[in-house]
MIPATI-732610 format. One record per residue: residue number from 1; residue in one letter; x, y, z of N, C-alpha, C, O in turn. Coordinates in steps of 0.2 Angstrom, whole numbers, plus 5000, padded with zeros to 4 digits. Layout:
BEGIN
PAKOL   resi   resn     nX     nY     nZ    caX    caY    caZ     cX     cY     cZ     oX     oY     oZ
PAKOL    NUM      A      X      Y      Z      X      Y      Z      X      Y      Z      X      Y      Z
...
// end
This chain:
BEGIN
PAKOL   resi   resn     nX     nY     nZ    caX    caY    caZ     cX     cY     cZ     oX     oY     oZ
PAKOL      1      M   5005   4994   5000   5000   4999   5000   5005   5006   5000   5009   5005   5004
PAKOL      2      I   5003   5011   4996   5007   5018   4995   5002   5022   4998   4996   5024   4996
PAKOL      3      R   5005   5025   5004   5001   5030   5008   5004   5037   5007   5001   5042   5006
PAKOL      4      S   5011   5037   5006   5015   5044   5005   5019   5042   5000   5021   5036   4999
PAKOL      5      L   5020   5048   4996   5024   5048   4990   5029   5054   4991   5026   5059   4993
PAKOL      6      L   5036   5054   4990   5040   5059   4989   5042   5060   4982   5044   5055   4979
PAKOL      7      V   5041   5066   4979   5042   5068   4973   5048   5074   4973   5047   5079   4976
PAKOL      8      A   5054   5072   4970   5059   5077   4970   5058   5081   4964   5056   5078   4959
PAKOL      9      V   5059   5088   4964   5057   5092   4959   5063   5099   4958   5066   5101   4962
PAKOL     10      D   5063   5100   4952   5068   5106   4951   5063   5109   4944   5057   5109   4944
PAKOL     11      S   5068   5112   4941   5065   5117   4936   5064   5113   4929   5062   5116   4924
PAKOL     12      S   5067   5106   4929   5067   5103   4923   5061   5099   4921   5056   5097   4925
PAKOL     13      A   5060   5098   4915   5055   5094   4911   5054   5087   4914   5048   5084   4914
PAKOL     14      H   5060   5084   4916   5059   5077   4920   5056   5078   4926   5052   5074   4927
PAKOL     15      A   5056   5083   4930   5053   5085   4936   5046   5086   4936   5042   5084   4940
PAKOL     16      R   5044   5090   4930   5037   5090   4928   5034   5084   4927   5029   5082   4930
PAKOL     17      A   5037   5081   4923   5035   5073   4921   5034   5069   4928   5029   5065   4929
PAKOL     18      A   5039   5069   4933   5039   5066   4938   5032   5068   4943   5029   5064   4946
PAKOL     19      L   5031   5074   4943   5026   5076   4947   5019   5074   4943   5014   5071   4946
PAKOL     20      G   5018   5074   4937   5013   5071   4933   5011   5064   4936   5006   5062   4938
PAKOL     21      H   5017   5060   4935   5016   5052   4938   5014   5052   4944   5009   5049   4946
PAKOL     22      A   5017   5056   4949   5016   5057   4956   5008   5058   4958   5005   5056   4962
PAKOL     23      L   5005   5062   4953   4998   5064   4954   4994   5059   4952   4988   5058   4954
PAKOL     24      E   4997   5055   4947   4992   5049   4944   4992   5043   4950   4987   5040   4952
PAKOL     25      L   4998   5043   4952   4999   5037   4958   4995   5040   4964   4992   5035   4967
PAKOL     26      G   4995   5046   4965   4993   5049   4972   4985   5048   4971   4982   5047   4976
PAKOL     27      K   4983   5049   4966   4974   5049   4965   4973   5042   4964   4968   5040   4966
PAKOL     28      A   4976   5037   4963   4974   5030   4963   4975   5028   4970   4971   5024   4972
PAKOL     29      Y   4980   5030   4974   4980   5027   4980   4978   5032   4987   4978   5030   4993
PAKOL     30      Q   4976   5037   4984   4973   5043   4989   4979   5044   4994   4978   5044   5000
PAKOL     31      A   4985   5045   4990   4991   5046   4995   4993   5052   4995   4992   5056   4991
PAKOL     32      R   4996   5055   5002   5000   5061   5003   5005   5062   4998   5009   5057   4997
PAKOL     33      I   5006   5068   4995   5012   5069   4991   5016   5074   4994   5013   5080   4997
PAKOL     34      T   5023   5073   4995   5027   5078   4998   5032   5079   4992   5035   5075   4989
PAKOL     35      G   5033   5086   4992   5037   5089   4987   5042   5091   4989   5042   5095   4994
PAKOL     36      L   5048   5089   4986   5054   5090   4989   5060   5094   4984   5062   5091   4979
PAKOL     37      H   5062   5100   4986   5068   5103   4982   5074   5103   4985   5074   5105   4991
PAKOL     38      V   5080   5102   4983   5086   5101   4987   5090   5107   4984   5091   5108   4978
PAKOL     39      L   5092   5112   4988   5097   5117   4986   5103   5112   4986   5105   5109   4992
PAKOL     40      D   5107   5112   4981   5114   5110   4980   5119   5113   4983   5121   5118   4980
PAKOL     41      I   5122   5111   4989   5126   5115   4992   5132   5116   4988   5136   5120   4990
PAKOL     42      R   5134   5111   4983   5140   5111   4980   5141   5118   4975   5147   5119   4973
PAKOL     43      Y   5136   5122   4972   5136   5128   4970   5139   5133   4975   5143   5137   4974
PAKOL     44      A   5137   5132   4981   5140   5138   4986   5148   5137   4987   5151   5142   4989
PAKOL     45      E   5150   5131   4985   5157   5129   4985   5161   5132   4979   5167   5133   4979
PAKOL     46      M   5157   5133   4974   5162   5133   4967   5165   5141   4967   5163   5146   4971
PAKOL     47      P   5171   5140   4962   5173   5148   4962   5169   5152   4958   5167   5151   4953
PAKOL     48      P   5169   5159   4962   5164   5164   4961   5166   5167   4952   5162   5171   4950
PAKOL     49      Y   5171   5164   4949   5172   5167   4943   5168   5162   4937   5169   5163   4931
PAKOL     50      L   5165   5157   4939   5162   5151   4935   5155   5155   4933   5153   5159   4936
PAKOL     51      D   5153   5152   4926   5147   5155   4923   5140   5151   4926   5139   5145   4923
PAKOL     52      Y   5136   5154   4931   5130   5150   4933   5124   5152   4929   5119   5150   4931
PAKOL     53      S   5125   5155   4924   5119   5157   4921   5115   5151   4919   5109   5151   4918
PAKOL     54      Y   5119   5145   4917   5115   5138   4916   5111   5136   4921   5105   5133   4920
PAKOL     55      A   5112   5137   4928   5109   5135   4933   5103   5139   4935   5098   5136   4937
PAKOL     56      L   5104   5146   4934   5099   5150   4938   5098   5156   4932   5103   5159   4930
PAKOL     57      E   5093   5157   4928   5093   5162   4923   5094   5168   4927   5097   5173   4923
PAKOL     58      A   5092   5170   4932   5092   5177   4935   5100   5178   4937   5102   5184   4939
PAKOL     59      V   5104   5174   4937   5111   5175   4939   5114   5177   4932   5114   5173   4927
PAKOL     60      P   5117   5183   4931   5121   5184   4926   5127   5180   4924   5130   5177   4929
PAKOL     61      P   5129   5179   4918   5134   5176   4917   5142   5179   4918   5148   5177   4916
PAKOL     62      A   5141   5183   4922   5148   5187   4924   5150   5183   4931   5152   5177   4932
PAKOL     63      L   5150   5187   4936   5152   5185   4943   5146   5182   4947   5140   5186   4947
PAKOL     64      A   5146   5177   4950   5141   5175   4953   5140   5179   4960   5145   5180   4964
PAKOL     65      P   5134   5182   4961   5133   5185   4967   5134   5182   4974   5134   5176   4974
PAKOL     66      V   5135   5186   4978   5136   5183   4986   5131   5180   4988   5131   5175   4993
PAKOL     67      D   5124   5181   4986   5118   5179   4988   5115   5173   4983   5109   5172   4983
PAKOL     68      L   5120   5170   4980   5118   5164   4976   5113   5160   4978   5108   5159   4975
PAKOL     69      M   5114   5157   4984   5110   5152   4988   5103   5155   4988   5098   5151   4987
PAKOL     70      D   5102   5162   4990   5096   5164   4992   5093   5166   4985   5087   5167   4986
PAKOL     71      K   5096   5166   4980   5092   5166   4974   5089   5159   4972   5084   5158   4969
PAKOL     72      F   5094   5154   4973   5092   5147   4972   5086   5145   4976   5081   5142   4974
PAKOL     73      R   5086   5148   4983   5080   5146   4988   5074   5149   4985   5068   5147   4985
PAKOL     74      A   5074   5155   4982   5069   5159   4980   5066   5155   4973   5060   5155   4973
PAKOL     75      K   5070   5153   4969   5068   5148   4964   5065   5143   4966   5060   5141   4963
PAKOL     76      G   5067   5139   4972   5065   5133   4974   5058   5134   4977   5054   5130   4976
PAKOL     77      E   5056   5140   4980   5050   5141   4983   5045   5142   4978   5039   5140   4979
PAKOL     78      K   5047   5145   4972   5042   5146   4966   5041   5138   4964   5036   5136   4965
PAKOL     79      I   5045   5134   4963   5044   5128   4961   5039   5123   4965   5035   5118   4964
PAKOL     80      L   5041   5126   4971   5036   5122   4976   5029   5124   4977   5024   5120   4978
PAKOL     81      A   5028   5131   4976   5022   5133   4976   5017   5131   4970   5011   5130   4971
PAKOL     82      D   5021   5130   4964   5017   5126   4959   5015   5121   4960   5010   5119   4958
PAKOL     83      L   5020   5116   4963   5018   5109   4964   5013   5110   4970   5009   5105   4971
PAKOL     84      T   5012   5113   4974   5007   5113   4980   5000   5114   4977   4995   5111   4979
PAKOL     85      R   5000   5119   4972   4994   5122   4968   4992   5114   4963   4986   5113   4961
PAKOL     86      A   4996   5111   4962   4995   5105   4956   4992   5100   4961   4986   5098   4960
PAKOL     87      V   4994   5099   4967   4992   5094   4971   4985   5095   4974   4980   5091   4973
PAKOL     88      E   4985   5101   4977   4978   5103   4979   4973   5103   4974   4967   5102   4976
PAKOL     89      E   4974   5104   4968   4969   5104   4963   4967   5097   4961   4961   5095   4959
PAKOL     90      A   4972   5093   4962   4971   5086   4961   4967   5082   4967   4965   5076   4967
PAKOL     91      G   4966   5087   4973   4962   5084   4978   4965   5080   4983   4962   5076   4987
PAKOL     92      L   4972   5081   4983   4977   5077   4988   4979   5081   4992   4980   5087   4991
PAKOL     93      A   4981   5078   4998   4985   5080   5002   4992   5082   5002   4996   5078   4999
PAKOL     94      V   4995   5088   5003   5002   5090   5001   5007   5092   5006   5005   5097   5009
PAKOL     95      D   5013   5090   5007   5017   5094   5010   5023   5096   5006   5024   5093   5001
PAKOL     96      V   5028   5102   5008   5033   5103   5004   5038   5104   5009   5037   5106   5015
PAKOL     97      R   5044   5103   5006   5050   5104   5011   5056   5107   5006   5056   5105   5001
PAKOL     98      T   5060   5111   5008   5067   5112   5005   5073   5111   5010   5074   5114   5015
PAKOL     99      E   5077   5107   5007   5084   5105   5011   5089   5107   5006   5088   5109   5000
PAKOL    100      E   5095   5108   5011   5102   5109   5007   5106   5103   5008   5106   5100   5013
PAKOL    101      G   5110   5102   5002   5114   5096   5003   5116   5093   4996   5114   5096   4991
PAKOL    102      V   5118   5088   4995   5119   5084   4989   5113   5081   4987   5112   5075   4989
PAKOL    103      P   5109   5082   4981   5103   5080   4979   5102   5073   4980   5097   5072   4984
PAKOL    104      G   5106   5069   4978   5105   5062   4978   5105   5059   4985   5101   5054   4987
PAKOL    105      Q   5110   5061   4989   5110   5059   4996   5104   5061   4999   5100   5057   5002
PAKOL    106      V   5102   5068   4999   5096   5070   5002   5089   5066   5001   5085   5064   5005
PAKOL    107      I   5088   5066   4994   5082   5062   4992   5082   5055   4995   5076   5052   4996
PAKOL    108      A   5087   5052   4995   5088   5045   4997   5086   5044   5004   5083   5040   5006
PAKOL    109      D   5090   5048   5008   5089   5048   5016   5081   5050   5016   5078   5046   5019
PAKOL    110      L   5078   5055   5014   5072   5057   5015   5067   5051   5013   5061   5051   5015
PAKOL    111      A   5069   5047   5008   5064   5043   5004   5062   5038   5010   5057   5035   5010
PAKOL    112      Q   5066   5037   5015   5064   5032   5020   5058   5033   5024   5056   5028   5027
PAKOL    113      E   5056   5039   5023   5050   5041   5027   5044   5041   5024   5039   5043   5027
PAKOL    114      H   5044   5038   5018   5039   5037   5012   5038   5030   5009   5043   5026   5009
PAKOL    115      D   5033   5029   5006   5032   5023   5002   5035   5022   4995   5037   5017   4993
PAKOL    116      L   5036   5027   4992   5039   5026   4985   5041   5034   4984   5038   5039   4985
PAKOL    117      V   5048   5034   4982   5050   5041   4979   5050   5042   4972   5052   5037   4968
PAKOL    118      V   5048   5047   4969   5048   5049   4960   5052   5054   4959   5051   5060   4962
PAKOL    119      L   5056   5053   4955   5060   5058   4951   5062   5057   4945   5063   5051   4943
PAKOL    120      G   5065   5062   4941   5066   5061   4934   5073   5057   4934   5077   5057   4938
PAKOL    121      K   5073   5054   4928   5081   5052   4927   5086   5056   4926   5092   5055   4927
PAKOL    122      R   5084   5062   4924   5090   5068   4923   5086   5073   4926   5080   5073   4927
PAKOL    123      G   5091   5079   4928   5089   5084   4932   5089   5090   4928   5089   5090   4921
PAKOL    124      E   5089   5096   4930   5089   5102   4927   5096   5103   4923   5095   5105   4917
PAKOL    125      H   5100   5102   4925   5107   5101   4922   5109   5096   4917   5115   5096   4916
PAKOL    126      A   5104   5092   4915   5106   5086   4910   5109   5087   4905   5114   5083   4903
PAKOL    127      K   5109   5092   4901   5113   5094   4896   5120   5096   4896   5123   5096   4891
PAKOL    128      W   5122   5097   4901   5129   5097   4904   5132   5090   4906   5138   5090   4908
PAKOL    129      G   5128   5085   4906   5130   5079   4909   5132   5074   4903   5129   5074   4898
PAKOL    130      R   5137   5069   4905   5139   5065   4899   5134   5057   4900   5134   5054   4895
PAKOL    131      D   5132   5056   4905   5129   5049   4906   5122   5050   4904   5119   5055   4904
PAKOL    132      L   5119   5044   4903   5112   5044   4901   5107   5043   4907   5101   5042   4907
PAKOL    133      L   5110   5043   4912   5106   5043   4919   5110   5048   4924   5116   5047   4925
PAKOL    134      G   5105   5053   4927   5108   5058   4930   5110   5056   4937   5108   5051   4940
PAKOL    135      S   5116   5060   4940   5120   5058   4946   5114   5057   4951   5114   5051   4955
PAKOL    136      A   5110   5061   4952   5106   5062   4958   5101   5055   4958   5100   5052   4963
PAKOL    137      A   5098   5053   4951   5094   5046   4950   5098   5041   4952   5096   5038   4957
PAKOL    138      E   5105   5041   4950   5108   5035   4951   5110   5035   4958   5109   5029   4961
PAKOL    139      A   5111   5040   4961   5113   5039   4969   5107   5037   4972   5108   5033   4977
PAKOL    140      V   5100   5039   4972   5095   5037   4974   5094   5030   4973   5092   5026   4978
PAKOL    141      T   5094   5027   4968   5093   5021   4967   5098   5016   4970   5097   5010   4970
PAKOL    142      R   5104   5018   4971   5110   5015   4974   5108   5015   4982   5107   5009   4985
PAKOL    143      R   5106   5020   4985   5105   5021   4992   5098   5020   4995   5097   5017   5000
PAKOL    144      S   5092   5021   4991   5086   5020   4994   5084   5013   4996   5085   5008   4992
PAKOL    145      A   5080   5012   5001   5078   5006   5003   5071   5005   5001   5068   5000   5002
PAKOL    146      V   5067   5010   4999   5060   5010   4997   5060   5010   4989   5065   5010   4986
PAKOL    147      P   5055   5009   4986   5054   5008   4978   5055   5015   4975   5054   5020   4978
PAKOL    148      V   5059   5015   4969   5060   5021   4966   5057   5021   4959   5059   5016   4955
PAKOL    149      F   5054   5027   4958   5050   5027   4951   5054   5033   4948   5054   5039   4949
PAKOL    150      L   5058   5031   4943   5062   5035   4939   5059   5037   4931   5058   5032   4927
PAKOL    151      V   5057   5042   4930   5054   5044   4924   5057   5049   4918   5061   5053   4919
PAKOL    152      E   5054   5048   4913   5057   5052   4907   5055   5058   4907   5052   5061   4911
PAKOL    153      E   5056   5062   4901   5056   5069   4900   5048   5071   4900   5046   5077   4901
PAKOL    154      K   5045   5066   4898   5038   5068   4896   5033   5062   4900   5035   5057   4899
PAKOL    155      A   5028   5063   4904   5024   5059   4908   5020   5056   4903   5018   5059   4898
PAKOL    156      R   5018   5049   4904   5014   5045   4900   5008   5043   4903   5008   5042   4910
PAKOL    157      V   5003   5041   4901   4998   5036   4904   5000   5029   4905   5003   5026   4900
PAKOL    158      L   4999   5027   4910   5002   5019   4911   4997   5015   4909   4992   5014   4913
PAKOL    159      E   4998   5012   4904   4992   5006   4903   4995   4999   4902   4991   4994   4902
PAKOL    160      K   5001   4999   4901   5004   4992   4900   5011   4993   4903   5014   4998   4903
PAKOL    161      A   5013   4987   4907   5019   4986   4911   5023   4981   4910   5021   4975   4910
PAKOL    162      L   5029   4982   4909   5033   4976   4909   5037   4973   4915   5041   4977   4918
PAKOL    163      L   5036   4967   4918   5038   4965   4923   5044   4961   4924   5043   4955   4922
PAKOL    164      L   5050   4962   4925   5055   4957   4925   5056   4953   4931   5059   4956   4936
PAKOL    165      F   5055   4946   4930   5055   4942   4936   5059   4937   4936   5059   4933   4931
PAKOL    166      D   5064   4936   4941   5070   4931   4942   5068   4927   4947   5072   4923   4949
PAKOL    167      G   5063   4928   4952   5061   4924   4958   5064   4926   4963   5062   4924   4969
PAKOL    168      S   5069   4931   4963   5073   4934   4970   5068   4938   4974   5063   4939   4971
PAKOL    169      E   5071   4939   4979   5066   4943   4984   5064   4950   4983   5059   4953   4985
PAKOL    170      P   5069   4954   4980   5066   4961   4976   5062   4960   4971   5058   4964   4970
PAKOL    171      A   5063   4954   4967   5059   4954   4961   5052   4951   4964   5046   4952   4961
PAKOL    172      S   5052   4947   4969   5045   4947   4972   5041   4951   4975   5035   4951   4974
PAKOL    173      R   5044   4957   4978   5042   4963   4981   5040   4967   4974   5035   4970   4973
PAKOL    174      G   5044   4966   4969   5042   4970   4963   5035   4967   4960   5031   4971   4958
PAKOL    175      L   5034   4961   4960   5028   4957   4959   5022   4960   4961   5018   4961   4957
PAKOL    176      R   5023   4960   4969   5018   4963   4972   5015   4969   4971   5009   4970   4971
PAKOL    177      L   5020   4974   4971   5019   4980   4969   5016   4981   4961   5012   4986   4961
PAKOL    178      A   5018   4978   4957   5016   4978   4950   5009   4975   4951   5005   4979   4949
PAKOL    179      A   5007   4970   4954   5000   4967   4954   4995   4973   4957   4990   4974   4953
PAKOL    180      D   4998   4976   4963   4994   4982   4966   4993   4988   4960   4988   4990   4959
PAKOL    181      L   4998   4989   4958   4998   4995   4952   4993   4993   4947   4989   4997   4945
PAKOL    182      A   4993   4987   4944   4990   4984   4939   4981   4985   4942   4977   4986   4938
PAKOL    183      L   4980   4983   4947   4973   4983   4950   4970   4990   4949   4965   4991   4945
PAKOL    184      R   4974   4994   4953   4972   5001   4954   4972   5006   4948   4967   5010   4948
PAKOL    185      L   4977   5005   4944   4977   5009   4938   4974   5005   4930   4974   5007   4925
PAKOL    186      D   4972   4999   4932   4970   4995   4926   4975   4995   4921   4975   4997   4916
PAKOL    187      V   4980   4991   4923   4988   4991   4919   4987   4984   4917   4985   4980   4921
PAKOL    188      D   4989   4982   4910   4990   4975   4908   4997   4974   4910   5001   4979   4910
PAKOL    189      L   4999   4968   4912   5005   4965   4913   5008   4961   4909   5005   4956   4907
PAKOL    190      S   5014   4963   4908   5018   4957   4904   5024   4955   4908   5029   4958   4909
PAKOL    191      V   5024   4948   4910   5029   4946   4915   5034   4942   4910   5033   4939   4905
PAKOL    192      L   5040   4944   4911   5046   4941   4908   5052   4938   4912   5053   4941   4918
PAKOL    193      T   5054   4932   4910   5060   4929   4914   5065   4928   4909   5064   4925   4904
PAKOL    194      V   5070   4930   4910   5077   4929   4905   5082   4924   4909   5085   4925   4914
PAKOL    195      V   5082   4918   4905   5086   4912   4908   5089   4908   4901   5085   4909   4896
PAKOL    196      E   5093   4905   4901   5095   4901   4896   5091   4895   4896   5090   4892   4890
PAKOL    197      D   5089   4891   4901   5086   4886   4903   5079   4887   4903   5076   4889   4908
PAKOL    198      D   5075   4885   4897   5068   4887   4897   5063   4883   4902   5058   4886   4905
PAKOL    199      E   5065   4877   4904   5062   4873   4910   5061   4877   4916   5056   4877   4919
PAKOL    200      K   5068   4880   4918   5069   4883   4924   5066   4889   4923   5062   4892   4928
PAKOL    201      G   5065   4893   4917   5062   4899   4917   5054   4898   4917   5051   4903   4918
PAKOL    202      Q   5052   4893   4915   5045   4892   4915   5042   4891   4923   5037   4893   4925
PAKOL    203      A   5048   4886   4926   5046   4887   4933   5046   4892   4937   5042   4892   4942
PAKOL    204      T   5050   4898   4936   5050   4903   4938   5044   4908   4937   5042   4912   4942
PAKOL    205      L   5042   4907   4932   5036   4910   4929   5030   4908   4933   5027   4912   4936
PAKOL    206      N   5030   4901   4934   5024   4898   4937   5023   4902   4944   5018   4902   4947
PAKOL    207      V   5029   4903   4947   5028   4906   4953   5025   4914   4953   5022   4916   4958
PAKOL    208      A   5026   4917   4947   5022   4922   4946   5015   4923   4943   5012   4928   4944
PAKOL    209      R   5014   4917   4940   5008   4916   4938   5002   4913   4944   4996   4913   4943
PAKOL    210      A   5006   4910   4948   5003   4908   4955   5000   4914   4959   4995   4914   4962
PAKOL    211      Y   5003   4919   4958   5002   4924   4962   4997   4929   4958   4992   4932   4961
PAKOL    212      L   4998   4930   4952   4994   4933   4948   4987   4932   4945   4982   4936   4944
PAKOL    213      E   4987   4925   4945   4981   4923   4941   4974   4924   4946   4969   4926   4944
PAKOL    214      P   4974   4922   4952   4969   4924   4957   4967   4930   4957   4961   4932   4959
PAKOL    215      L   4970   4935   4956   4969   4941   4956   4965   4943   4949   4964   4949   4948
PAKOL    216      E   4965   4939   4944   4961   4940   4937   4963   4946   4934   4959   4950   4932
PAKOL    217      L   4970   4947   4934   4973   4953   4931   4975   4951   4923   4977   4945   4922
PAKOL    218      R   4975   4956   4919   4977   4954   4912   4984   4954   4911   4988   4959   4912
PAKOL    219      A   4987   4947   4911   4993   4946   4910   4996   4942   4905   4992   4937   4903
PAKOL    220      T   5002   4942   4903   5004   4938   4897   5011   4936   4901   5014   4940   4905
PAKOL    221      Y   5014   4930   4898   5020   4927   4902   5025   4925   4896   5023   4924   4891
PAKOL    222      A   5031   4926   4898   5036   4923   4892   5044   4923   4895   5046   4926   4900
PAKOL    223      V   5048   4918   4892   5054   4916   4894   5058   4918   4888   5057   4916   4882
PAKOL    224      L   5064   4922   4890   5068   4922   4884   5076   4922   4887   5077   4924   4892
PAKOL    225      P   5081   4919   4882   5086   4919   4884   5091   4925   4883   5089   4930   4880
PAKOL    226      G   5098   4925   4885   5102   4930   4884   5103   4935   4889   5101   4933   4895
PAKOL    227      R   5106   4940   4888   5107   4946   4894   5099   4948   4895   5096   4947   4890
PAKOL    228      V   5098   4951   4902   5092   4954   4903   5091   4960   4900   5085   4962   4899
PAKOL    229      S   5096   4965   4900   5094   4971   4896   5092   4971   4889   5088   4975   4886
PAKOL    230      K   5096   4966   4885   5094   4965   4878   5087   4962   4877   5083   4964   4873
PAKOL    231      A   5086   4957   4881   5079   4953   4880   5074   4958   4882   5069   4959   4878
PAKOL    232      A   5075   4961   4887   5069   4967   4889   5068   4972   4883   5063   4974   4882
PAKOL    233      A   5074   4974   4879   5073   4979   4874   5070   4975   4867   5067   4978   4863
PAKOL    234      A   5071   4969   4867   5069   4965   4862   5061   4964   4863   5057   4964   4859
PAKOL    235      A   5059   4963   4870   5052   4962   4872   5048   4969   4872   5042   4969   4871
PAKOL    236      L   5052   4974   4873   5048   4980   4873   5047   4983   4864   5043   4986   4862
PAKOL    237      E   5052   4980   4861   5052   4982   4854   5045   4979   4851   5041   4982   4848
PAKOL    238      K   5045   4972   4853   5039   4968   4851   5032   4970   4852   5027   4971   4849
PAKOL    239      E   5032   4971   4860   5027   4974   4864   5028   4980   4867   5030   4979   4873
PAKOL    240      P   5028   4986   4865   5029   4992   4868   5024   4992   4875   5019   4990   4876
PAKOL    241      A   5028   4995   4880   5024   4996   4887   5026   5003   4889   5031   5006   4886
PAKOL    242      D   5023   5005   4895   5023   5012   4897   5028   5012   4903   5031   5017   4906
PAKOL    243      L   5029   5007   4905   5033   5005   4911   5036   5000   4912   5034   4995   4910
PAKOL    244      V   5042   4999   4916   5047   4993   4916   5047   4993   4924   5049   4998   4928
PAKOL    245      I   5046   4987   4926   5048   4985   4934   5051   4980   4936   5050   4974   4934
PAKOL    246      M   5056   4981   4941   5061   4976   4941   5064   4976   4948   5064   4981   4952
PAKOL    247      G   5066   4971   4951   5070   4971   4958   5077   4974   4956   5080   4972   4952
PAKOL    248      M   5078   4979   4960   5084   4984   4960   5091   4979   4961   5096   4981   4959
PAKOL    249      R   5090   4974   4964   5096   4969   4964   5093   4962   4963   5088   4960   4966
PAKOL    250      G   5096   4958   4960   5094   4952   4958   5098   4947   4963   5099   4948   4969
PAKOL    251      Y   5099   4941   4960   5103   4936   4963   5110   4938   4963   5113   4940   4957
PAKOL    252      S   5114   4940   4968   5122   4942   4967   5124   4942   4973   5122   4944   4978
PAKOL    253      A   5130   4939   4973   5134   4939   4980   5136   4946   4982   5137   4946   4988
PAKOL    254      L   5136   4950   4978   5138   4957   4981   5131   4962   4980   5132   4968   4979
PAKOL    255      Q   5126   4959   4981   5120   4964   4981   5118   4968   4986   5113   4971   4985
PAKOL    256      H   5122   4967   4993   5122   4971   4998   5127   4977   4996   5126   4982   5000
PAKOL    257      L   5131   4977   4992   5137   4983   4991   5135   4986   4984   5136   4992   4983
PAKOL    258      I   5132   4984   4980   5131   4988   4973   5124   4987   4970   5120   4983   4971
PAKOL    259      L   5123   4993   4967   5117   4992   4962   5116   4987   4957   5120   4988   4952
PAKOL    260      G   5113   4982   4957   5112   4977   4952   5114   4979   4946   5112   4984   4944
PAKOL    261      R   5119   4976   4942   5122   4977   4936   5116   4977   4930   5115   4982   4925
PAKOL    262      T   5112   4973   4930   5105   4973   4926   5102   4979   4927   5101   4983   4922
PAKOL    263      A   5100   4981   4933   5095   4987   4933   5099   4993   4931   5096   4998   4929
PAKOL    264      E   5105   4992   4933   5109   4999   4931   5108   4999   4923   5106   5004   4921
PAKOL    265      Q   5110   4994   4919   5110   4994   4913   5104   4995   4908   5104   4998   4903
PAKOL    266      L   5098   4993   4913   5092   4994   4910   5089   5001   4910   5086   5003   4905
PAKOL    267      M   5091   5004   4916   5089   5011   4917   5093   5015   4912   5090   5019   4909
PAKOL    268      R   5099   5014   4910   5102   5017   4905   5100   5016   4898   5101   5020   4894
PAKOL    269      S   5097   5011   4897   5096   5008   4889   5088   5010   4887   5088   5012   4882
PAKOL    270      V   5083   5009   4891   5076   5010   4890   5073   5017   4890   5076   5020   4895
PAKOL    271      D   5070   5019   4887   5067   5026   4886   5059   5025   4889   5055   5029   4885
PAKOL    272      I   5058   5022   4894   5052   5022   4897   5053   5023   4905   5058   5022   4907
PAKOL    273      P   5049   5024   4908   5049   5025   4915   5050   5018   4919   5047   5013   4917
PAKOL    274      A   5055   5018   4925   5057   5013   4928   5055   5013   4935   5056   5018   4939
PAKOL    275      L   5051   5007   4936   5051   5006   4944   5054   5001   4947   5053   4995   4946
PAKOL    276      L   5059   5003   4952   5065   4999   4954   5062   4997   4962   5060   5001   4966
PAKOL    277      V   5063   4991   4963   5061   4989   4970   5066   4985   4973   5068   4980   4971
PAKOL    278      S   5069   4988   4979   5074   4985   4983   5072   4978   4986   5076   4976   4990
// end
């Protein structure tokens, strides 16, 4: 059950999409939405001769003013005021908070107070980054103990979800959350197990089938060989979906130390929202 959503926002299109998805989920669960804006303290530590105009339109491209963080704070207040208005118009309870720190760390720490955290795959400075996944999104997925919903630049209506299931405990938690989402949002599920041994794959799928079929959900089941990221991409090309759901870590001797390699590869390769369950 999702009773409380944390949505991280800045001035980016990804953040606006995150809010859109948070509102959809909030209405489905009648959940309280908390909007979070993080003032990145690293800007205060940067040399004063750098060009800050890309980060804050009001800051001239010459010297950064002494009250730079105050200007960032004012910008954040406007962002959160817009969020408050949108959530209230949706008829949902809302809280907002502004924090200072490194965004990924702050979001992950505060996520523990909620049932789900929603944020964009990239932030407002994405066009200066080299990676396909923003540093804040990656930090949150590595640190968070609650499910993380990563969104693309534009929100989309969730009508079909691809669930990657390997039988691990995180995947099983993903299965339960996927079923709950499907019931509340009327979403079709496509369950995929990726393994070379078809017999083993069918046995794994039967676990998912035994859980889902009594719920009378619309679901299909498939086994594919190969690497998970490539198999998932092939499945999505054949049957497009609006969301991919998977355990944040599968079977791995190092699963307590690192973000699962499969999850990381998938987040970087698919261009649809990803729901990662720890």
